C-alpha positions in Angstrom: 0.0 -0.1 0.0 1.4 3.6 -0.9 0.0 7.2 -0.9 -0.3 6.9 -4.6 -2.5 4.0 -4.8 -4.6 5.5 -1.9 -4.7 8.9 -4.5 -6.2 6.7 -7.2 -9.0 4.7 -4.9 -9.8 8.6 -3.6 -9.9 9.4 -7.5 -12.2 6.7 -8.8 -14.5 7.0 -5.3 -14.7 10.5 -6.6 -15.2 10.4 -10.5 -16.9 7.1 -10.5 -15.6 6.1 -13.7 -12.4 4.4 -14.7 -12.1 6.6 -17.6 -11.7 9.9 -15.6 -10.0 8.9 -12.7 -7.2 7.5 -15.2 -6.9 10.8 -16.5 -7.4 13.1 -13.1 -4.1 11.1 -12.2 -2.1 10.9 -15.3 -2.9 7.1 -15.9 -3.7 4.5 -18.5 -6.9 3.0 -17.7 -5.1 -0.3 -17.4 -2.6 0.9 -15.2 -5.2 2.1 -12.9 -7.3 -1.0 -13.1 -4.0 -3.3 -11.7 -3.3 -0.3 -9.4 -7.4 -0.7 -8.1 -6.9 -4.8 -8.0 -3.5 -4.9 -6.0 -4.7 -2.7 -3.5 -8.0 -4.9 -3.1 -5.7 -7.9 -3.3 -3.7 -6.7 -0.2 -6.5 -5.8 2.1 -8.3 -8.7 1.2 -11.8 -6.1 0.4 -13.9 -5.5 -2.7 -13.7 -2.0 -2.6 -15.9 -1.0 -5.7 -18.5 -2.7 -7.9 -17.6 -2.1 -11.8 -20.7 -2.1 -14.0 -21.4 -1.1 -17.5 -22.7 1.9 -16.3 -19.6 3.2 -14.1 -18.0 2.4 -10.5 -20.0 2.2 -7.4 -18.1 2.1 -3.9 -18.6 -0.8 -1.3 -19.6 -0.2 2.0 -15.9 -1.7 3.1 -15.0 1.2 0.3 -16.8 3.6 1.8 -14.7 3.2 5.2 -11.0 2.8 2.9 -11.9 6.1 1.0 -12.7 8.0 4.0 -9.5 6.6 5.8 -7.4 7.4 2.6 -8.7 10.9 2.5 -7.1 11.3 5.7 -4.0 9.8 4.8 -3.6 11.7 1.9 -4.3 14.7 4.2 -1.2 14.1 6.7 0.7 13.7 4.1 0.5 16.7 2.3 0.8 18.3 5.4 4.4 16.3 6.2 5.1 17.5 2.5 4.2 21.3 3.5 5.8 21.2 6.9 9.0 19.7 5.7 9.3 22.6 2.7 8.7 25.3 5.6 11.7 23.7 7.4 13.6 24.3 4.2 12.3 27.1 2.7 11.8 29.4 6.3 10.6 32.8 4.5 9.7 32.0 0.7 5.9 31.2 -0.8 2.7 33.4 0.2 0.2 33.4 2.8 -3.5 33.1 1.3 -6.4 35.2 3.7 -9.7 35.1 3.1 -11.5 38.2 4.7 -15.4 38.9 5.2 -16.6 42.4 4.2 -16.7 44.2 8.1 -12.5 42.6 8.5 -11.5 43.5 4.9 -12.7 47.4 5.8 -11.1 47.2 9.4 -8.0 45.5 8.3 -7.1 47.1 4.5 -4.8 48.6 3.3 -3.1 48.7 7.0 -2.8 44.5 7.8 -1.2 44.6 4.3 1.2 47.4 4.9 1.9 45.8 8.3 2.6 42.7 7.1 5.1 43.5 3.5 7.2 45.6 6.3 8.1 42.4 8.2 8.1 40.0 5.4 9.1 42.0 2.3 9.8 38.6 0.5 6.3 36.8 1.2 3.7 37.1 -0.9 0.1 37.4 0.1 -3.0 36.5 -1.5 -6.3 38.1 -0.6 -9.7 36.3 -1.1 -12.7 38.6 0.2 -15.9 36.4 -0.1 -18.9 35.3 1.8 -18.4 33.0 4.8 -19.1 29.6 3.1 -17.2 30.2 -0.1 -14.3 31.3 2.5 -15.1 28.3 4.5 -15.0 25.9 1.8 -11.6 27.1 0.1 -9.9 26.9 4.1 -11.2 22.9 4.3 -9.7 22.6 0.6 -6.1 24.1 2.2 -7.0 27.1 -0.6 -6.5 29.3 2.2 -4.4 29.5 5.4 -6.9 31.7 7.5 -9.9 33.6 7.6 -11.1 36.2 9.4 -15.3 36.3 9.5 -17.9 35.9 12.2 -18.0 33.4 14.5 -21.8 32.8 14.5 -21.5 31.4 10.6 -19.2 28.7 11.2 -20.1 25.1 10.9 -19.8 22.1 13.7 -16.8 20.8 12.3 -14.0 19.3 14.3 -11.5 20.4 11.1 -12.0 24.0 12.3 -9.6 25.4 14.8 -11.6 28.6 15.8 -9.8 31.7 17.9 -12.8 34.3 18.8 -11.5 38.0 19.2 -13.2 41.3 21.2 -17.4 41.8 20.3 -18.0 45.2 18.0 -20.8 46.3 18.6 -23.3 48.0 15.7 -25.1 51.0 15.6 -26.7 53.0 12.8 -25.3 56.0 11.0 -25.7 58.8 8.4 -24.2 61.3 6.7 -23.5 64.4 8.3 -26.5 66.9 8.5 -29.1 64.0 7.7 -33.0 64.5 9.6 -32.6 62.2 12.1 -28.8 62.8 13.1 -29.8 66.2 15.5 -32.6 64.0 17.2 -31.5 63.0 20.2 -33.0 59.4 20.0 -35.2 57.8 17.6 -37.8 54.9 17.1 -37.5 52.3 14.7 -40.8 53.7 12.4 -38.1 56.7 12.3 -36.0 54.3 10.8 -37.8 53.0 8.5 -38.6 55.9 6.5 -35.3 56.1 5.1 -33.5 54.1 2.6 -31.3 51.2 4.1 -28.0 49.7 3.2 -26.1 46.6 3.9 -24.1 44.0 2.8 -25.8 40.3 2.0 -27.2 39.3 5.7 -26.4 36.2 7.4 -29.6 34.4 9.0 -28.7 35.4 12.6 -28.6 39.3 11.8 -31.8 38.7 9.3 -33.3 38.0 12.8 -31.5 40.4 14.7 -32.1 43.5 12.2 -36.1 42.2 12.1 -35.9 42.8 16.1 -34.4 46.2 15.9 -36.8 47.4 13.2 -39.9 46.0 14.6 -40.3 43.9 11.1 -42.3 41.0 11.5 -40.3 37.5 11.0 -42.0 36.8 7.1 -41.7 41.0 6.1 -38.7 41.6 4.0 -36.1 44.3 5.2 -36.6 47.1 3.0 -33.0 47.0 1.7 -32.2 50.1 -1.3 -28.4 49.1 -1.6 -26.5 45.6 -1.1 -23.3 45.1 -1.2 -20.3 43.1 -0.4 -18.1 46.2 -0.5 -18.6 48.1 2.7 -16.9 50.8 1.5 -19.1 51.5 -1.5 -21.5 51.6 1.4 -20.4 54.0 3.1 -20.0 56.1 0.1 -23.4 55.9 -0.9 -24.8 57.0 2.3 -22.2 60.0 3.1 -23.8 61.3 -0.4 -27.6 60.3 0.2 -30.3 60.2 3.3 -29.5 56.4 3.6 -28.8 54.6 7.0 -26.0 52.2 7.3 -26.3 49.2 10.1 -22.3 49.1 11.0 -19.7 48.4 13.5 -17.9 51.9 14.9 -15.0 50.4 14.3 -15.3 49.8 10.6 -16.4 53.6 10.1 -13.6 54.9 12.5 -12.5 57.3 10.2 -15.8 58.4 8.4 -16.9 59.2 12.1 -13.8 61.2 12.9 -14.0 63.2 9.9 -17.5 63.8 10.5 -18.2 62.4 7.6 -20.9 59.7 8.4 -22.5 60.5 12.3 -24.1 57.7 14.8 -27.8 57.7 15.1 -29.4 57.2 18.5 -32.2 54.8 18.6 -33.8 54.2 21.4 -34.2 50.7 23.2 -32.2 49.2 20.4 -31.3 45.8 20.9 -27.6 45.4 21.6 -26.2 43.9 17.9 -22.8 43.3 16.8 -20.1 41.2 15.2 -18.6 38.3 16.8 -15.4 38.3 14.8 -12.7 34.9 14.7 -9.7 33.6 13.8 -9.5 30.2 11.7 -7.5 28.0 10.5 -7.4 24.4 10.3 -6.9 22.2 13.2 -4.2 20.0 11.9 -2.4 22.1 9.9 0.9 24.4 10.2 1.0 27.4 9.3 4.2 29.2 8.1 6.4 31.7 10.4 4.9 34.2 8.3 1.7 32.5 8.4 1.4 33.2 12.5 2.3 36.3 12.1 -0.3 38.0 9.6 -3.0 35.5 11.7 -1.2 37.3 14.6 -1.4 40.8 13.1 -4.7 40.5 12.2 -6.0 39.3 15.2 -4.3 42.6 16.7 -5.6 45.0 14.3 -9.5 44.3 14.6 -9.0 43.7 18.2 -7.1 47.4 18.7 -9.3 49.0 15.9 -12.5 48.1 18.2 -11.0 49.8 21.4 -9.8 52.3 19.4 -13.5 53.4 17.8 -14.8 56.6 18.3 -17.5 56.3 20.7 -20.8 57.2 18.6 -23.4 57.3 21.3 -22.7 59.3 24.4 
């Protein structure tokens, strides 16, 4: 039994066809068939049922395929760790950021990291949570920064929670609601709302905050994954944005955005977390980027201008 043959088993299970699996592992079909037969003979188990319409994994085969995937994952980690020991500082760090972490961290994270590791490349993925989780599990990202409440219950993920970032409503300077000491949910609904795509837990929270029935649609005028676009839109219109003070820190300091105080508003915020693979060893540069992102997010929360007295 070898890592190469285990790779053949996984490829055939996933492709369901000797032709497609052979192409995937760069073998001829007869060579792949011999490899599969050899491992079946060695184990004394039939792993696949062959039929004219394709290949089906047997019950015993399902157990072996799952174990093979785990062995291949560990083998890949071993090879990668060996490369890290040899190269130390070359390569790249691959980071996934949600909309609000991206707004808070960029470009300062990139500049700070480049000063510490000028020879290491950075690859950024700005996407919705589920896409980045899939990329992390597929080892296409080294770590991601998202709200921990969207994470699945998966032991393959290691989660480091960060400080909570409280959220509030913001409008442009001179907004009709800005001069009022506190407004009601009814007052908020009189103006256009803009937001990033909301995960389910935020949908429920905004429904409660705006006192909208759960089956009713939130009246959103503009939905965009780029918080910078939302902020610019709000600065030039009467639209309102729900965001964290940390994500509008510069606009609050410049007074282009101001807080809108809401009566009896429930506490809503974002619970950021750094997420890595539990069994994955980050490169030294990756560890630096991870720590830098966490420190910057925590500092941004502490340094944010307090929007409500």
